[in-house]
C-alpha atoms as one frame of an Amber mdcrd trajectory, in Angstrom:
protein
  42.347 107.250 -99.226  43.629 106.033-102.558  47.294 105.426-103.036  48.130
 105.481-106.756  51.348 104.767-108.582  52.178 104.767-112.245  50.014 107.634
-113.550  46.460 106.897-114.712  47.074 103.146-114.786  48.906 101.515-111.911
  48.485 100.030-108.463  45.830 101.552-106.212  44.880 100.840-102.620  41.431
 102.156-101.804  38.718 101.814 -99.186  35.982 103.080-101.534  33.983  99.791
-101.517  34.055  99.590 -97.718  33.104 103.263 -97.402  30.114 102.790 -99.696
  28.974  99.683 -97.811  29.080 101.344 -94.358  26.794 104.235 -95.399  23.368
 104.400 -93.711  20.325 104.783 -95.936  19.983 108.411 -97.031  18.410 110.821
 -99.496  21.350 110.145-101.809  20.340 106.490-102.034  16.756 107.476-102.784
  18.051 109.546-105.686  19.843 106.457-107.022  16.703 104.344-106.686  14.472
 106.893-108.427  16.950 107.746-111.170  17.851 104.179-112.058  15.047 101.979
-110.826  12.090 103.715-112.405  13.032 102.514-115.887  11.544  99.117-115.083
   8.196 100.878-114.802   8.607 101.713-118.491   9.477  98.118-119.324   6.370
  96.915-117.530   4.306  99.546-119.301   5.633  98.430-122.689   5.135  94.702
-122.240   1.690  94.989-120.703   0.328  97.432-123.234   1.288  95.171-126.121
  -0.307  92.155-124.469  -3.540  94.005-123.729  -3.922  95.819-127.056  -3.298
  92.685-129.142  -7.008  92.136-129.655  -7.591  95.744-130.694  -4.644  95.860
-133.117  -6.075  92.877-134.986  -9.494  94.514-135.364 -10.625  96.505-138.382
  -9.941 100.211-138.034  -6.776  99.856-135.929  -4.581 101.192-138.715  -2.511
  97.984-138.867  -3.187  94.798-140.814  -1.976  92.414-138.111  -3.313  89.423
-136.162  -3.372  89.055-132.381  -1.100  85.983-132.693   1.459  88.148-134.531
   1.321  90.715-131.732   1.595  88.264-128.830   3.869  85.876-130.755   6.074
  87.483-133.410   6.179  91.032-132.025   6.665  89.782-128.464   9.486  87.469
-129.532  11.143  90.293-131.503  10.935  92.579-128.466  12.662  89.944-126.352
  15.201  89.193-129.110  16.009  92.895-129.235  16.419  92.939-125.470  18.854
  89.998-125.660  20.903  91.663-128.412  20.843  95.010-126.613  21.972  93.441
-123.353  25.036  91.880-125.015  25.896  94.946-127.075  25.475  97.538-124.352
  26.707  95.203-121.605  30.144  95.129-123.195  30.129  98.907-123.599  29.051
  99.342-119.973  32.122  97.502-118.727  34.335  99.445-121.151  33.019 103.009
-120.848  31.214 103.116-117.526  27.745 102.750-116.108  26.583 106.349-116.434
  27.349 106.888-120.128  25.475 103.738-121.030  22.403 104.157-118.859  21.860
 107.526-120.544  22.396 106.120-124.044  20.179 103.057-123.546  17.302 105.182
-122.278  17.688 107.382-125.342  17.425 104.339-127.620  14.281 103.238-125.821
  12.673 106.682-126.155  13.347 106.967-129.890  12.142 103.447-130.690   8.968
 103.800-128.616   8.098 107.087-130.289   8.475 105.466-133.695   6.355 102.472
-132.619   3.522 104.922-131.905   3.428 105.993-135.567   3.423 102.449-137.006
   1.615 102.238-140.342   2.370  98.608-141.296   3.284  95.347-139.533   6.931
  95.443-140.624   7.380  98.909-139.114   5.756  97.760-135.872   8.008  94.686
-135.745  11.211  96.651-136.424  10.618  99.193-133.687   9.421  96.603-131.196
  12.832  94.996-131.728  14.637  98.309-131.246  12.588  99.169-128.160  13.688
  95.853-126.681  17.256  96.648-127.769  17.255  99.719-125.541  15.577  97.956
-122.627  18.093  95.087-122.799  20.944  97.550-122.507  19.241  99.007-119.453
  19.338  95.662-117.656  23.131  95.471-117.849  23.889  99.130-117.121  21.305
  99.660-114.393  21.700  96.459-112.391  25.476  96.768-112.284  25.247 100.419
-111.162  22.612  99.720-108.502  24.542  96.892-106.874  27.764  98.896-106.875
  26.156 101.954-105.251  23.792 100.410-102.670  25.223  99.365 -99.244  25.625
  95.608 -98.828  23.088  95.216 -96.018  20.333  96.718 -98.191  21.418  95.346
-101.573  19.078  92.359-101.765  15.813  94.080-100.900  16.600  97.218-102.902
  17.562  95.247-105.997  14.428  93.105-105.801  12.067  96.026-105.217  13.634
  98.082-108.005  13.385  95.216-110.472   9.906  94.492-109.140   8.802  98.028
-110.006   8.340  96.568-113.495   4.912  95.574-112.199   3.935  99.101-111.251
   4.399  99.868-114.931   2.351  96.793-115.725  -0.498  98.064-113.545  -0.334
 101.440-115.279  -0.170  99.780-118.686  -3.141  97.564-117.947  -5.345 100.421
-116.741  -4.132 102.698-119.508  -5.029 100.085-122.110  -8.611 100.046-120.793
  -8.836 103.788-121.336  -7.056 103.691-124.696  -9.243 100.864-126.022 -12.485
 102.662-125.172 -13.701 103.744-128.609 -16.143 106.158-126.980 -13.087 108.188
-125.954 -10.513 107.506-128.695 -10.960 106.130-132.209  -9.592 102.622-132.726
  -6.602 103.839-134.735  -5.515 106.416-132.113  -5.907 104.991-128.621  -3.165
 102.363-128.801  -0.761 104.924-130.272  -1.289 107.239-127.322  -0.239 104.497
-124.906   3.184 104.326-126.535   3.411 108.114-126.597   2.882 108.184-122.830
   5.873 105.877-122.435   7.986 108.470-124.220   6.806 111.228-121.887   7.592
 109.172-118.786  10.994 108.246-120.210  11.900 111.901-120.703  11.066 112.614
-117.057  13.280 109.724-115.934  16.080 110.966-118.183  16.037 114.336-116.415
  16.412 112.662-113.010  19.027 110.205-114.224  21.386 112.962-115.331  22.181
 113.525-111.632  23.062 109.898-110.864  26.865 109.528-110.556  29.213 107.045
-112.141  29.971 103.937-110.089  33.073 104.666-107.927  33.921 100.969-108.100
  34.142 101.157-111.890  36.085 104.417-111.674  38.945 103.260-109.454  39.572
 100.176-111.601  39.647 102.244-114.805  42.289 104.777-113.831  39.980 107.284
-112.111  40.975 106.652-108.497  41.127 110.314-107.473  37.722 111.030-109.001
  36.233 108.031-107.168  37.677 109.241-103.868  36.272 112.745-104.400  32.826
 111.425-105.312  32.610 109.168-102.237  33.927 111.938 -99.959  31.187 114.273
-101.218  28.550 111.620-100.545  29.927 111.026 -97.048  29.687 114.735 -96.233
  26.086 114.821 -97.477  25.132 111.800 -95.364  26.848 113.125 -92.234  25.015
 116.440 -92.550  21.718 114.623 -93.054  22.206 112.231 -90.121  23.922 114.730
 -87.826  26.525 112.194 -86.747  29.919 110.966 -87.972  30.062 107.777 -89.995
  31.575 104.594 -88.532  35.027 103.509 -89.584  35.072 101.652 -92.918  36.244
  98.079 -93.319  39.383  96.863 -95.056  40.903  98.545 -98.103  41.532  96.705
-101.343  44.597  96.835-103.577  44.175  96.443-107.320  46.046  96.817-110.569
  44.132  99.386-112.609  43.254  98.363-116.151  41.329  99.680-119.093  39.269
  96.646-120.074  39.282  92.880-120.385  38.469  90.790-123.429  35.632  88.373
-124.048  38.025  85.443-123.652  38.949  86.383-120.103  35.321  87.089-119.229
  34.280  83.653-120.529  37.103  81.887-118.692  36.236  83.667-115.472  32.522
  82.921-115.619  32.593  79.329-116.891  35.946  77.966-115.787  36.395  79.709
-112.455  32.731  79.787-111.427  30.989  76.879-113.193  28.384  76.316-110.461
  27.460  79.971-110.431  27.143  79.880-114.215  24.721  76.935-114.038  22.778
  78.775-111.338  22.464  81.952-113.401  21.299  80.123-116.512  18.769  78.045
-114.596  17.211  81.024-112.836  16.928  83.079-116.011  15.534  80.322-118.220
  12.854  79.413-115.679  11.611  82.917-114.984  11.957  84.100-118.597   9.748
  81.360-120.031   7.099  81.791-117.378   6.966  85.567-117.392   7.348  86.344
-121.061   4.787  83.718-122.003   2.184  84.738-119.435   2.759  88.484-119.659
   2.293  88.567-123.406  -0.531  86.008-123.466  -2.734  86.577-120.409  -5.157
  88.839-122.272  -5.588  86.222-125.008  -6.362  83.537-122.409  -9.121  85.659
-120.901 -10.656  86.397-124.297 -10.474  82.876-125.750 -11.289  80.729-122.745
 -13.471  82.967-120.597 -15.141  85.211-123.200 -13.860  88.368-121.540 -14.075
  91.442-123.772 -10.694  92.686-124.990 -11.666  96.161-123.810 -11.626  95.127
-120.136  -8.800  92.579-119.931  -6.641  95.384-118.572  -8.563  95.344-115.280
  -7.733  91.677-114.739  -4.104  92.156-115.634  -3.802  95.162-113.316  -4.768
  92.881-110.429  -2.124  90.228-111.102   0.456  92.905-111.862  -0.117  94.491
-108.470   0.250  91.058-106.854   3.565  90.699-108.662   4.849  93.944-107.172
   3.765  92.952-103.666   5.985  89.856-103.856   9.361  91.664-103.987   8.015
  94.432-101.738   7.091  92.115 -98.862   9.558  89.271 -99.419  12.604  91.319
-100.486  13.915  91.986 -96.982  14.047  88.257 -96.232  16.677  87.837 -98.956
  18.928  89.970 -96.704  17.896  88.379 -93.388  16.916  84.730 -93.917  19.394
  84.566 -96.792  19.729  84.233-100.545  19.778  80.449-100.858  16.604  79.531
 -98.928  14.651  82.460-100.362  15.658  81.934-104.000  15.039  78.188-103.855
  11.837  78.581-101.861  10.203  81.175-104.100  11.040  79.294-107.306   9.873
  75.881-106.099   6.739  77.156-104.354   5.612  79.233-107.344   6.160  76.246
-109.647   4.089  73.943-107.439   1.309  76.518-107.200   1.338  76.846-110.983
   0.912  73.083-111.348  -2.127  73.388-109.094  -3.517  76.229-111.208  -3.019
  74.179-114.383  -4.925  71.260-112.847  -7.843  73.494-111.801  -7.940  75.124
-115.238  -7.852  71.778-117.020 -10.687  70.497-114.828 -12.844  73.461-115.793
 -13.058  74.675-112.206 -11.929  78.250-112.825 -13.672  81.419-113.945 -11.977
  84.560-115.201 -12.088  85.878-111.620 -10.712  82.767-109.887  -8.111  82.270
-112.638  -6.860  85.776-111.937  -6.828  85.058-108.193  -4.735  81.909-108.760
  -2.275  83.837-110.889  -1.981  86.464-108.134  -0.905  83.828-105.636   1.491
  82.103-108.047   3.129  85.312-109.177   3.421  86.790-105.682   6.146  84.202
-105.046   7.361  83.877-108.642   7.973  87.613-108.891  10.305  87.693-105.896
  12.148  84.659-107.261  12.399  86.032-110.787  13.756  89.374-109.588  16.380
  87.522-107.535  17.821  86.152-110.788  18.998  89.667-111.690  20.341  90.214
-108.183  22.190  86.897-108.271  24.121  87.325-111.520  24.985  90.937-110.694
  26.694  90.076-107.420  28.320  86.630-107.804  30.922  87.423-110.477  33.995
  89.712-110.345  33.451  93.434-110.752  35.255  93.689-114.093  32.804  91.220
-115.635  29.628  92.382-113.883  27.747  94.161-116.668  28.754  91.582-119.253
  27.765  88.719-116.940  24.335  90.283-116.409  24.007  90.779-120.154  25.080
  87.234-121.001  22.813  85.414-118.553  19.910  87.698-119.325  20.403  87.220
-123.073  20.927  83.457-123.063  18.277  82.727-120.445  15.781  85.082-122.017
  16.492  83.801-125.526  15.830  80.266-124.348  12.715  81.087-122.368  11.638
  84.541-123.445  11.648  84.063-127.197  10.400  80.479-127.245   7.922  81.247
-124.443   5.726  83.744-126.319   5.927  81.752-129.539   5.002  78.441-127.907
   2.393  80.006-125.673   0.764  81.968-128.498   0.534  78.795-130.564  -0.938
  76.747-127.720  -3.458  79.341-126.526  -4.562  80.348-130.026  -5.812  76.788
-130.606  -8.593  77.373-128.099  -7.983  73.876-126.673  -7.813  73.776-122.869
  -5.301  70.910-122.841  -2.864  72.956-124.940  -2.965  75.860-122.475  -2.525
  73.433-119.557   0.593  72.069-121.275   2.013  75.597-121.530   1.376  76.163
-117.812   3.078  72.892-116.913   6.167  73.685-118.968   6.601  76.975-117.141
   5.978  75.329-113.760   8.522  72.563-114.443  11.243  75.036-115.349  10.593
  77.101-112.214  10.789  74.045-109.943  13.961  72.821-111.680  15.618  76.226
-111.233  14.663  76.228-107.562  16.299  72.836-107.057  19.480  74.121-108.710
  19.433  77.051-106.259  19.233  74.652-103.302  22.716  73.399-104.142  24.401
  76.253-106.021  23.002  79.563-104.687  25.572  81.783-102.953  25.105  83.097
 -99.408  25.759  86.709-100.468  23.525  88.447 -97.935  25.247  91.328 -96.103
  28.577  90.722 -97.843  30.570  93.172 -99.917  30.709  92.499-103.639  34.487
  92.144-103.392  34.215  89.346-100.808  31.599  87.451-102.830  33.819  87.432
-105.935  37.380  88.730-105.766  38.044  91.365-108.470  40.265  90.083-111.271
  42.463  93.142-110.776  43.001  92.500-107.055  46.457  91.921-105.604  46.934
  89.629-102.627  47.694  91.795 -99.580  47.389  90.303 -96.123  43.985  88.674
 -95.746  42.685  89.994 -99.037  42.272  87.327-101.704  44.124  87.931-104.968
  43.377  86.810-108.481  45.646  83.765-108.390  43.387  80.868-107.546  40.857
  83.118-105.839  37.784  82.375-107.957  38.450  78.658-108.108  38.971  78.530
-104.354  35.680  80.317-103.791  33.857  77.938-106.096  35.354  74.909-104.367
  34.188  76.312-101.050  30.632  76.512-102.359  30.675  72.887-103.466  31.625
  71.778 -99.946  28.639  73.571 -98.387  25.629  72.955-100.664  23.036  73.820
 -98.032  24.635  76.625 -96.039
């Protein structure tokens, strides 16, 4: 139980983290997964729809005077720029005001912006609300990933995080198939179909919002921010629910932790912690995000254009092809996710990044040699992205678990924003320019850039990835608020000592 002195802010000794980590999987955890994880389905829906309707938006009768390059280039880059800005803005608020308040607010921003995108009447309106839609989604990344990792038991954290983030591709499948229906002018007029796809995103978001209202605040955030008694009550209620469900008492929890409660920390302390205390982890986070962001944002927004320009596939059926590779993307985290908890983080992160990069080089060579059709190109992408998807999702897992709890949401936001700005904004712009030329060599160059960055990130992971599998978040990175008691590491020298330990064991 918590032992609190000094009113709302003081010293607290609590076993809440250990009690959360010893819980068996239960209906309560499924509620967390459904309430928080399903938002990535919306993100996948958004990104895929825009990529697949680019050709239709540029046609006469769409209701917008816009080119497909503006949709896959400018609008895509603005969406990603909004996501970067939203991650930083809402990430800070998530650490200040809690996970729950922010994951409700960010979903609300997404819903409003998507609804207004559906009624676009000019390019500038479309661009503005693509930015704001991304702004809401970016905030989701910080609020949701921090909440998930703080609520899911340590032995399941890797696979659950990967599968939840991988559910993006279920939305991509839905978006691809929906775009086929929406672009069929025998069913909907050209000016209406694409608007209905965005409207569906609003409907799905409202359903998720209803479920999310029942997801609790993170007890880990609560006991640091002067809400120790509330955290204890919440965890006790969950324990009673799980014991009733399983029909057996829970095992004894592990060690308690003693911390100095605090309201918030400033940007200066966050920066010092991330870059001075954990420099190798900072390099790792940036490398993983830049590699996956360039590859995924470029290909996701541009795949439909590749099919149309190089393989003469009709824009009305590109959704079928994309649905196939999107499903392959989801299978990657689904089947490989558990190995991140068993084989381990380092070999799996490095392996998936390097292997997907090498396979992409092979795909680029086949494409450049003229040996691929629309069907075999799609098959190659399925294989590449099966591995790339698991690796890319592990980037979010990595930065959410390797830094101290007080910095978690802001660390996720920072690495997502910087990595995505480097790869996710430049990726669509560069890729749109290269593929719009219609020159095979230009598209091959784009593939090779993405492949090189994935391989480079995998090599960084070989040396810098953290063996976090099965470990509590507090043992991976000591909370800044922790006090040294017995075997528990305190804040004085703790982060630097942990980082030095990593440098001595680059392969294990």
